[in-house]
C-alpha positions in Angstrom: 0.0 0.0 0.0 1.3 3.5 -0.9 2.5 5.7 2.0 0.1 8.4 0.9 -2.9 6.0 1.1 -1.8 4.9 4.5 -1.6 8.6 5.7 -5.2 9.2 4.3 -6.6 6.2 6.2 -4.9 7.2 9.4 -6.3 10.7 9.1 -9.8 9.3 8.7 -9.4 7.0 11.7 -8.4 10.1 13.8 -11.7 11.7 13.0 -13.7 8.7 14.3 -15.0 8.7 17.9 -12.5 6.2 19.3 -13.4 6.6 22.9 -16.4 4.1 22.7 -16.2 1.1 20.4 -19.3 0.6 18.3 -20.1 -2.6 20.1 -19.9 -1.0 23.6 -23.2 -0.5 25.5 -24.0 3.1 26.7 -23.8 3.7 30.4 -26.9 3.7 32.5 -28.7 7.0 32.5 -28.7 9.0 35.8 -32.1 10.3 36.9 -32.4 13.1 39.4 -35.4 13.1 41.7 -36.3 15.4 44.6 -36.6 13.1 47.7 -37.3 15.8 50.3 -38.4 19.5 50.4 -39.5 22.2 52.7 -41.2 25.2 51.1 -39.9 28.5 52.1 -42.7 30.4 53.7 -41.6 33.6 55.4 -38.7 35.9 56.4 -36.9 34.6 59.5 -34.6 36.4 62.0 -31.4 37.8 61.1 -28.7 35.2 62.0 -25.2 35.8 63.4 -22.1 33.7 62.3 -23.0 30.2 63.2 -23.1 26.5 62.1 -26.6 25.2 61.5 -27.1 21.4 61.4 -30.5 20.3 60.0 -32.0 16.8 59.8 -34.1 15.6 56.9 -35.4 12.2 56.1 -35.3 10.9 52.4 -38.3 9.2 50.9 -36.3 7.4 48.2 -32.5 6.7 48.1 -29.7 7.0 45.5 -26.0 7.0 44.7 -25.5 10.7 44.7 -26.9 13.8 46.6 -27.3 17.4 45.9 -29.1 20.2 47.9 -30.8 23.5 47.2 -30.4 26.6 49.3 -32.7 29.6 49.1 -32.3 33.3 49.8 -36.0 34.0 48.8 -36.7 36.4 51.6 -33.3 37.9 52.0 -32.7 41.6 51.8 -29.3 41.2 50.0 -26.8 38.7 48.9 -26.3 35.7 51.2 -22.9 33.9 51.7 -23.0 30.3 52.9 -20.2 27.8 53.2 -18.8 25.3 53.9 -21.8 22.9 53.5 -21.6 19.2 54.5 -23.9 16.4 54.2 -23.7 13.1 56.3 -25.7 10.3 57.8 -27.3 11.1 61.1 -26.4 8.9 64.0 -28.6 10.4 66.7 -29.6 14.0 67.6 -26.9 16.4 66.3 -24.3 13.5 65.9 -23.3 12.1 62.6 -21.9 8.7 61.7 -18.2 8.6 61.4 -16.9 8.3 57.9 -20.1 9.4 56.3 -19.4 13.1 56.1 -19.2 14.7 52.6 -18.4 18.2 51.7 -20.6 19.9 49.2 -19.4 22.3 46.5 -21.2 24.9 44.4 -19.6 25.3 40.9 -16.4 23.6 42.4 -16.2 26.0 45.4 -16.7 25.2 49.1 -19.0 28.2 49.6 -21.5 30.3 47.6 -23.1 33.7 47.5 -26.8 33.6 46.7 -28.5 36.7 45.2 -31.4 38.3 46.8 -34.5 36.3 46.1 -32.5 33.5 44.5 -31.6 29.9 45.1 -28.7 27.7 44.2 -28.3 24.0 43.7 -25.1 22.3 44.9 -22.8 20.1 42.8 -23.5 16.4 43.0 -21.6 14.4 45.6 -21.2 10.6 45.5 -23.0 9.3 48.5 -25.0 6.1 48.9 -28.2 7.0 50.8 -31.1 4.7 51.5 -34.9 5.2 51.4 -36.3 6.7 54.7 -32.6 7.6 55.6 -31.9 10.5 58.0 -29.4 12.9 56.6 -27.6 15.7 58.5 -27.0 18.8 56.5 -24.6 21.4 58.1 -23.9 24.9 56.8 -21.7 27.7 58.0 -22.8 31.3 58.0 -19.6 33.2 58.0 -21.1 36.6 58.3 -24.2 38.3 60.0 -27.2 38.1 57.6 -30.8 38.8 57.6 -33.7 38.4 57.3 -33.2 34.7 56.8 -35.3 32.4 54.5 -37.2 30.1 56.8 -39.9 27.4 56.9 -41.7 27.8 60.2 -43.3 24.5 61.1 -40.3 22.2 60.6 -41.6 19.6 63.2 -37.8 18.8 63.5 -35.0 20.1 65.7 -32.2 22.1 64.2 -28.9 22.3 66.0 -26.8 25.6 66.2 -23.2 26.2 67.2 -22.6 29.9 67.4 -19.5 31.5 65.8 -17.4 28.5 64.7 -17.3 26.5 61.5 -18.0 23.0 62.8 -19.8 21.6 59.7 -17.5 18.5 59.7 -17.7 17.8 63.4 -19.1 14.4 64.4 -20.5 15.2 67.9 -21.5 18.9 67.3 -20.7 19.7 71.1 -22.1 22.8 72.8 -25.0 23.2 70.5 -28.3 25.0 71.0 -31.5 24.1 69.1 -34.3 25.6 67.1 -37.5 24.3 65.5 -37.3 26.2 62.3 -35.9 25.3 58.8 -33.4 27.8 57.5 -32.3 28.2 53.9 -32.5 24.5 53.0 -35.4 23.8 50.5 -34.6 20.6 48.6 -32.6 17.4 48.7 -32.2 15.5 45.5 -30.8 12.0 44.8 -29.5 10.4 41.6 -30.4 6.7 40.8 -30.1 4.6 37.7 -33.8 3.7 37.7 -36.7 5.8 36.5 -37.6 7.2 39.9 -40.4 9.7 40.2 -42.2 11.8 42.8 -45.5 13.0 44.1 -45.6 16.5 45.5 -48.3 17.3 48.1 -49.3 21.0 48.0 -51.0 21.8 51.3 -51.2 23.7 54.5 -50.6 23.1 58.2 -52.1 19.6 58.1 -49.6 18.5 55.3 -46.9 20.3 57.1 -47.4 18.0 60.0 -48.9 20.3 62.7 -50.3 18.0 65.4 -47.8 15.2 64.7 -44.9 14.4 67.0 -41.7 16.4 66.5 -38.6 14.6 65.4 -40.4 11.4 64.5 -41.4 11.9 60.9 -45.1 11.3 61.7 -46.5 13.7 59.1 -49.0 12.0 56.8 -46.7 12.4 53.7 -43.9 10.7 55.8 -46.4 7.9 56.5 -47.2 7.6 52.8 -43.5 7.4 51.9 -43.0 4.6 54.4 -46.1 2.9 52.9 -44.8 3.1 49.3 -41.5 1.5 50.4 -43.4 -1.5 51.6 -45.5 -1.8 48.4 -43.6 -3.8 45.7 -43.2 -2.0 42.5 -43.6 1.5 44.1 -40.3 1.9 46.0 -38.9 4.3 43.5 -41.6 6.9 44.1 -40.6 9.8 46.3 -43.2 11.7 48.5 -42.4 15.4 48.8 -44.0 17.7 51.3 -44.8 21.2 49.9 -47.1 22.1 52.9 -47.0 25.5 54.6 -48.8 26.0 57.8 -51.4 28.8 57.3 -51.1 28.8 53.6 -54.0 29.8 51.3 -54.7 29.2 47.6 -55.9 32.6 46.5 -54.2 35.1 48.9 -50.7 35.7 50.3 -50.1 35.6 54.0 -51.7 38.0 56.3 -51.6 37.1 60.0 -52.3 34.5 61.1 -52.1 33.1 57.6 -48.5 32.5 56.2 -46.6 32.3 53.0 -46.9 33.0 49.3 -50.3 31.9 48.0 -50.4 28.4 46.4 -51.0 29.9 43.0 -47.9 32.0 43.3 -45.5 29.3 44.6 -46.9 26.4 42.7 -44.1 26.4 40.0 -41.3 26.7 42.5 -42.6 24.4 45.2 -44.3 21.7 43.0 -44.2 21.8 39.2 -40.5 22.4 38.8 -39.2 19.6 41.0 -37.2 17.0 39.2 -39.1 13.8 38.7 -42.6 15.0 39.7 -45.3 12.9 37.9 -48.2 13.6 40.4 -49.4 16.4 42.5 -51.9 16.0 45.4 -53.7 19.3 46.2 -55.0 19.5 49.7 -55.6 23.2 50.5 -58.5 25.6 50.9 -59.6 25.6 54.6 -57.5 28.6 55.4 -59.1 30.6 52.5 -62.5 29.7 54.0 -61.6 30.6 57.5 -59.9 33.9 56.4 -63.2 35.2 55.2 -64.5 35.0 58.8 -61.3 36.2 60.4 -60.1 39.1 58.3 -62.1 42.3 57.4 -60.4 43.4 54.3 -62.6 42.9 51.2 -59.8 41.2 49.3 -59.5 38.5 52.0 -63.2 37.3 51.4 -63.6 34.5 49.1 -66.4 32.3 47.9 -66.6 28.6 47.1 -66.8 29.5 43.4 -63.6 31.5 43.5 -61.9 28.7 45.3 -63.1 26.3 42.6 -61.7 28.7 39.9 -58.3 28.7 41.7 -58.3 24.9 41.8 -59.0 24.8 38.1 -56.0 27.0 37.4 -53.9 24.6 39.5 -55.2 21.7 37.7 -54.6 23.2 34.2 -51.1 24.1 35.0 -50.3 20.6 36.0 -51.9 19.1 32.9 -49.9 21.5 30.8 -46.9 19.7 32.0 -48.4 16.3 31.6 -48.5 15.8 35.3 -51.4 14.0 37.1 -53.1 16.0 39.8 -55.3 14.5 42.5 -57.6 16.5 44.7 -58.2 15.9 48.5 -61.4 16.9 50.3 -61.1 19.2 53.3 -61.3 18.0 56.8 -64.0 19.0 59.2 -63.1 21.9 61.5 -66.1 22.5 63.8 -65.0 23.6 67.3 -61.5 24.3 66.3 -59.3 26.4 68.5 -57.0 27.3 65.6 -59.4 29.0 63.0 -62.8 30.6 63.1 -65.6 28.2 62.4 -69.0 29.6 61.1 -72.1 28.0 59.4 -71.2 30.0 56.3 -67.7 28.7 56.3 -68.9 25.1 56.8 -71.3 25.6 53.8 -68.2 26.7 51.7 -66.4 23.6 52.8 -69.3 21.3 51.9 -69.7 23.1 48.5 -66.0 22.8 47.7 -65.8 19.1 48.7 -68.9 18.3 46.7 -67.1 19.8 43.6 -63.8 17.9 44.2 -65.7 14.7 44.5 -68.0 15.1 41.7 -66.7 17.4 39.0 -64.3 15.0 37.4 -61.7 17.9 37.2 -59.1 16.0 39.1 -57.4 12.9 37.7 -58.2 11.2 41.1 -59.9 12.0 44.3 -58.6 11.2 47.8 -61.7 11.6 50.1 -59.8 12.5 53.4 -63.0 14.1 54.8 -64.8 10.8 54.7 -61.9 9.0 56.5 -61.3 11.6 59.1 -64.8 12.9 60.2 -66.8 11.6 63.2 -69.7 9.6 61.8 -71.8 10.9 64.7 -71.0 14.5 64.1 -69.7 14.8 60.5 -68.6 18.5 60.9 -65.9 17.4 63.5 -62.9 15.3 63.4 -63.2 11.8 64.8 -61.8 12.1 68.5 -59.4 9.2 68.0 -57.7 11.3 65.2 -57.8 14.7 67.0 -54.7 16.3 68.2 -56.7 18.4 70.6 -57.4 21.5 68.7 -60.2 19.9 66.5 -58.4 20.8 63.3 -55.1 19.1 63.1 -54.8 15.3 63.2 -52.6 13.5 65.8 -50.2 10.7 64.8 -53.0 8.2 64.3 -54.8 10.7 62.2 -51.8 11.2 60.0 -51.3 7.5 59.6 -55.0 7.1 58.7 -54.6 9.8 56.0 -51.8 8.1 54.3 -53.6 4.7 54.5 -56.4 6.3 52.6 -54.5 6.7 49.3 -54.9 3.8 47.1 -51.5 2.5 45.9 -53.1 1.4 42.6 -53.3 5.1 41.6 -49.5 5.1 41.6 -49.1 1.8 40.0 -51.3 2.7 37.0 -49.4 6.0 36.3 -45.9 4.8 37.1 -46.1 2.1 34.4 
């Protein structure tokens, strides 16, 4: 063969993608799915330099982890770092050897613009389903207001002044019961994992359940799916905000951006979301009897129109959406109860059940009401304020969801 021909062949071969032989199989695709979330709901206190250690429980596991931090309610740029993730041992302590440092664009710290959020780089870390993780972050300078989630139902641990994000024992800590800056934890897996996001208020947020025990009804649902063959890859994500409403933003005692405003951030945009369960409206009803401003007054028809918008936005993204009926609230110590408010609840529940607007209906009212007095919670499920369920009530709500709904869509 002539030397010139050999050179031509060699040049052609150099242009071919030699890294992967044509017979090699492609590597498995990595899927990112949100496994835990806490919706930011209000400006929190200004915080001095300190290390915060916050505990979360995954719903599904994976081979890598990344977290999202938010400065939604900040008044200026927020600097955080270092940030670490580890397996919780007990309380504030972490398991030796499990600690991993997170980076942001390859850096140990990050500055988040006012109103913004940032997703960390992925770190390889095998975590299981229903696994408690400890996420520690250092605040190197005074900041405020913080971005918080008020009803954490989980203890956060604080060491003032020092960076002890990698500490195993976290000695000398104080505690808090609020989430700060941490809004999402995502996991990577090689299976087609997916998620249901529950958009709700204080009942979904877990008020009435036992602190530090993961007894909220979405937690109970996550545990139930882990015990159901074929549904173990479905994450359950809690987007509840205590005091939240569908149509109006927070006005004391109601809290947080309205569901219509936060819907994209807290539900539709989550990686892996395939289903949404809407369980809100009771605060909109009660506000009409508690707040005098005309704009705070809402009718059942207006609430139905708001729900129709939420349904349409889910369907635009090919996401299935389920509706949950509102629980009874007669005799409540937390909200105003009136016959007019009860009439709105009944009208809204009748529409949820009978309109066909939702892809499925979860009739929590039927499960949780007292058969002898249907306008009240069943006493066995009442935390004591006649509005929020206790641990047994949260368990009953999770048990009311038919797993076949997931199986049908998941396939």
